[in-house]
Phi, psi and omega in degrees: 000124179271127179228163172260119185239138182259137175241118183256129180229150172272134180247155182235077182288152175287176180300317179295321179291324176298320178297319178294322179296316179295324176296321178295318176304311184296317181293317179295322178295319179297315180296317180300311182294324180298311183283335174294317177296318178298319179297314181296318180296318180295320181293323179295321184279314189256343185082004178230149178273197178248166175258165177299320181298319179299317180289318183297325180288342178269352182296317178302321179294323178296318178295329177291329180281332181235099186300328184293345175288341182282346184273354182251177182294118183293328180292325177295323178293320177297324179295326177295321176296318178298322180297323177298312180297317181294323181294323177287325176300315179295323181297315183282331182277318186251357179060036173286183178296148179295148178304141182244158179290144178278146182241141176289344180278349179293130185293334180262121179233148181202163170209157183237138175229158182247158183278130173214128176055040175069027180284348174239122183209159179234132178220099180066243181257021178232144179236139181259127179231148182302135177069355181248336182078209183274131181236137176290137180215163180274099182279078187282337178204156184292137178264106185263159173086185182271126182288130180254315183204170178218137176243119178265131184222140169250123183272180185293338179275001178086010179268153182250137180224157172230133176251117181262121176266124182235151173268114190237142174269118182251128178267133177298149177287154177301134181294143177227157184260078179209132180230127179232155170253143183235123175256118180270141182210188181256318179294312170240134185297317181213136172237122186256156182290344178271006178102350180290129177235125183246122181292149177280119183292336179049058187296314181298319180299327181295323183255008187298314181293319178297319179294317180297322179300312183283333175291325175294318177298318179298319182292332185272347183268158182291122184299129180095346180285169183294319178291327175295319178297320179297315180295323180296317177295323179296316178298318180296322180292324177294316177299320179297318179296320178298313182296316182294318180296317180295315179298320180297316178298313183295319180294319180295317181290315181296320178295321178299314180294321180294320182289327189262354185223144176277320180232131180237127179247129178228166178271136178281091183279135177269079189296322182301321178286325181292332180291349178284348177283115184291337181281328187245357188301316182295318180291323179293317178296324179294328183289332178058049179296320182297319178294321178297317178295321178299317180294318178297324183295307184284330178289326177293324177292319181296315193252018173072032177256168180244128177248121180249155182236137176263149179298126181296341180267358177290135182283066185291328180281331186269343186269130175288121183286352180272310185244347178090006179290137179258116182259106188295331184294342182286353174302332178291120184294341180285346179279106182263333176225145179207155179255132180290122179297339184272304185254000177068013178287135179269126186245141161276131188307310186285320179296321177295319178297320179297321178295319180290323176298317178300324185281320188263348183294145179229000000 
């Protein structure tokens, strides 16, 4: 099975290369904003937008008007035009927010370029990128497959990364005869029908006080000053640590479940609606259930596994998985263990829910 897989590495550009990267950010941002304004003006006058081809054919004339656009990677500028077209496609198809102008003040900046004639290559601990040459990078894992594109990004903490998109051949895992149900929760992140219980790492809660401390410092300092910049980077680094720790936990658990089970059943949680609860919203967002489901979805497709979903309105916690009796009192979340009035079986709330999810998922 051929898939597009991303490999993310941290890069360590020199001062001159950093200047070239920032120049690329600025030029791509200028091109994006130029064609976004042109698109909006055309739509206001005619009621119709523009196509990617229409914008792309105007790019050479724009470069002729602004000579400094000729000094950067031309493919990156074309990618900015493509981003404008794609953003409007998503807007009209999914009714998301309308595309917005890019700002140089935004802490996260990026641009994308595509591979042509070996302009993107990897050699040991150095990576070759268009207009930048060879850059030292942290070669943390092997980059397999045919390189298609590269996205250079500077995050809010001031670090530089490159994401390499490759076309990779993925072999399905050997089939095994095991099916589990997984009940996701807050006290324990996951309880499985085979007895596996995974504690909730509560990553955000771990760094919450430290984050609040530096956010207060940031708020009290003069905006734009050197001490304000230091506090801003500190806040960004704490957020980065939270995101990295959470992603590492989710990837390890999702990979473990995919490797050890042929079929995985989970509940289709409506996280967006659950986040409206002011008492539990912070804990629900910290758990990252949607990201966990996303990882299980694409990994099951890659490796030949089956992912099933249970109806979120099915009474999986209230139903006895032995006799099928529905105990209404279990609606109370404080009830962690209960005895079935019909068959007298004593249930753990989450383990019983996992068994029912395994049974009703389709």
